[in-house]
C-alpha positions in Angstrom: 70.8 73.0 41.2 69.1 69.8 40.4 68.6 67.4 43.1 68.1 63.6 42.8 66.6 60.7 45.5 68.9 57.8 45.6 66.1 55.1 47.6 67.9 52.7 49.6 67.6 49.1 48.4 66.1 46.4 50.2 65.9 42.2 48.9 62.7 40.9 50.3 64.2 38.0 49.3 67.6 36.1 47.6 67.5 32.7 46.4 71.1 32.1 45.2 71.1 29.5 42.3 74.6 28.5 41.2 78.0 30.1 40.6 78.8 31.1 37.2 82.3 30.6 35.3 82.5 34.6 35.1 82.5 34.3 39.0 79.5 36.2 39.4 76.3 33.8 41.0 73.0 33.2 39.5 70.5 34.5 41.9 66.6 35.1 41.9 65.6 38.3 44.1 62.9 40.4 44.9 64.2 44.4 45.1 62.5 46.6 46.8 63.0 50.2 47.3 62.2 52.6 50.6 61.3 56.0 50.9 64.7 56.3 53.4 67.9 57.1 51.4 70.7 59.4 49.9 70.5 62.4 47.9 72.6 63.7 45.3 72.4 67.1 43.6 74.6 68.6 40.6 75.0 72.2 39.2 76.8 72.7 35.8 80.4 72.9 36.2 83.9 72.9 33.7 85.2 69.3 35.7 83.5 66.6 37.4 83.6 67.0 41.7 82.3 65.4 44.3 81.6 66.6 47.5 80.6 64.2 50.5 78.1 65.2 53.3 75.8 63.6 56.2 76.2 60.9 58.6 78.2 58.2 56.5 80.2 60.7 54.5 83.6 59.4 55.9 83.3 55.9 55.1 81.8 56.7 51.5 85.0 58.4 50.7 85.4 61.1 47.5 87.9 59.0 45.5 87.9 58.3 41.7 86.4 54.9 42.9 83.4 56.5 44.1 80.5 55.0 41.8 78.8 58.5 41.6 82.1 59.7 39.9 82.1 56.3 38.1 78.5 56.6 37.0 78.8 60.5 35.7 82.2 59.5 33.7 80.5 56.8 32.2 77.7 58.5 31.5 79.8 61.7 29.9 81.7 59.2 27.7 78.8 57.3 26.4 77.1 60.1 25.6 79.8 62.1 24.1 79.2 64.9 26.8 82.8 67.2 27.5 80.7 69.4 30.3 81.2 68.6 33.7 79.2 69.2 36.9 79.7 69.9 40.7 77.9 67.1 42.6 77.3 67.0 46.0 76.1 63.6 47.9 74.1 63.7 51.2 75.1 60.0 52.4 72.5 58.2 55.1 72.7 54.6 53.9 75.2 53.0 55.7 78.0 51.6 53.9 78.7 47.7 53.2 75.1 47.4 54.4 73.0 45.3 52.3 71.1 48.1 51.4 73.1 48.9 47.8 73.9 52.1 49.1 76.4 52.8 46.4 74.7 51.6 43.9 71.4 53.5 44.8 73.9 56.7 44.4 75.7 55.5 40.9 71.8 54.7 39.8 70.8 58.5 41.0 74.1 60.0 39.2 72.8 58.5 35.6 69.4 59.7 36.0 70.6 63.1 37.7 73.3 63.7 35.3 71.2 62.9 32.1 68.8 65.5 33.5 71.0 68.1 34.1 73.2 67.4 30.2 69.6 67.4 28.9 70.2 63.8 27.6 67.1 61.9 25.8 67.8 58.6 26.4 65.3 56.1 27.2 65.2 54.1 30.7 66.7 51.1 29.0 69.7 52.5 27.4 70.6 54.2 31.3 69.7 50.3 32.4 72.3 48.8 30.2 75.0 51.4 31.1 74.0 50.9 34.7 74.9 47.2 34.5 78.4 47.9 33.6 78.8 49.4 37.1 77.3 46.7 39.2 74.9 44.0 39.2 72.1 45.9 41.4 72.6 49.4 39.8 70.0 48.4 36.9 67.3 47.7 39.8 68.3 50.9 41.4 67.8 53.0 38.4 64.3 52.0 38.1 63.7 52.4 41.9 60.8 50.4 42.5 59.9 46.6 43.2 60.8 44.3 40.6 61.9 40.8 40.4 65.7 40.4 39.5 67.7 36.9 37.9 70.8 36.3 36.3 73.4 38.3 37.9 70.4 40.4 39.4 70.5 42.8 36.3 67.6 40.7 34.1 64.8 42.7 35.6 60.9 42.0 35.6 57.7 43.5 36.8 57.0 42.0 40.3 52.8 41.2 40.4 52.3 42.4 43.8 52.4 45.9 44.9 53.7 46.5 47.8 53.9 50.4 48.1 53.0 52.0 51.3 54.4 48.9 53.3 55.8 50.0 56.7 59.3 48.9 56.8 62.0 49.2 59.8 65.4 48.8 59.0 67.9 47.7 61.6 71.7 47.5 61.8 74.1 46.7 64.0 76.9 48.8 63.1 79.2 46.2 61.4 80.4 46.7 57.6 79.6 43.2 56.1 81.6 43.1 52.6 79.8 41.1 49.9 82.4 39.1 48.5 83.1 36.9 51.7 79.6 36.8 52.2 79.3 35.1 48.7 82.2 32.7 49.1 81.0 31.6 52.3 77.7 30.2 50.5 77.2 26.3 50.8 76.4 26.0 47.1 73.1 24.3 47.4 70.6 25.6 45.2 67.1 25.3 47.3 65.1 26.3 44.6 64.0 29.6 42.7 61.2 32.0 43.6 57.7 31.4 42.9 55.5 34.6 42.4 52.6 33.2 44.3 54.1 32.0 47.5 54.1 34.1 50.6 57.1 35.7 51.4 57.9 34.5 55.0 58.0 31.2 52.9 61.1 32.8 50.6 64.4 33.2 51.3 67.6 34.9 52.0 70.2 32.4 51.0 73.2 34.3 52.3 71.9 34.8 55.8 73.9 31.8 57.2 77.3 33.3 55.2 76.9 36.7 56.8 76.1 35.1 60.5 79.3 33.6 60.2 81.2 36.6 59.6 78.9 38.5 61.7 76.9 36.5 64.6 75.2 40.0 65.8 72.9 39.5 62.8 71.5 36.8 64.6 70.6 39.0 67.3 68.9 41.4 65.4 67.0 39.0 63.9 65.9 37.9 67.1 64.8 41.0 68.2 62.9 41.9 65.1 61.1 38.7 65.1 60.1 39.7 69.2 58.2 42.4 67.8 55.7 40.6 65.8 56.5 41.7 62.2 54.9 39.9 58.9 58.6 39.3 58.0 61.8 39.4 59.7 64.9 38.8 57.1 68.5 39.9 56.4 68.7 42.6 53.2 71.4 41.3 50.8 74.6 40.4 52.1 73.6 42.1 55.3 74.4 43.4 58.0 71.2 45.5 57.7 67.9 43.3 58.5 64.3 44.4 57.6 60.8 44.0 59.2 57.7 44.2 57.8 54.5 45.6 59.5 50.8 45.8 59.0 50.4 49.6 60.0 53.2 52.3 61.0 51.8 52.4 64.5 53.3 48.6 64.8 56.6 49.6 63.4 56.9 52.7 65.7 56.7 50.3 68.4 58.9 48.2 67.0 61.3 51.0 66.2 61.0 51.9 70.2 61.9 48.8 71.4 64.9 48.3 68.9 66.3 51.7 70.3 67.0 50.0 73.8 69.8 48.0 71.7 71.6 51.0 70.5 71.8 49.9 66.7 71.3 52.0 63.9 67.7 52.1 62.6 65.1 53.8 60.1 61.4 53.7 60.3 60.0 54.0 56.7 57.9 52.5 53.8 58.4 51.0 51.0 57.9 53.1 47.8 
């Protein structure tokens, strides 16, 4: 059985620029990935099947619309593969949380199936297929810090290495669907991401709309800010918020303070 890690995605900044005629939004974002995430295992089989376990298994589901199965089917069709696979997803990333859990799982499925089926595909070919599954799936295929533009699927290297930076992820236990958050954006273009700007000077333009849907996000951000991080910000469309720290001790002290609220959290580092 082969195993592939699906690291949780975070957005260190997310600037919305305009709504496109195709219904998507042009945006600029800094994708980063953590040492926390899901794992996907696969064994050879005659047909494709999926079992989901772990703390968020019930919310992930195993229907045909699960992104893991969609990714595996898409790769099989594109590569002309008739073999199947018995897939087991260990689901630890909260669902509808701004951490790209479904996209991370889909990207892991593409990488894993390419190995299982012994496909000699370059990364660019996998990323092109990933773009048909979701705007941030190509970034999840790379699973490293990159700059995203367009729908989020036009990727470029990010100049600063953030690997090893301690990060605390906190979710108040509410699911925030991405669509309503995008719909609630005020459509004000406040400018793009400048690579030379310090991270605290950048933004997440989805925060106000997410706060309108789930005001508790404001409580999470305030609680994180009180722990003295280098940065506290909502990730993606929420409700998960992140905080970066100068060292693991400060992160762990913050985690202990946040634990009194009873919120879900994960203390980890950027990959």
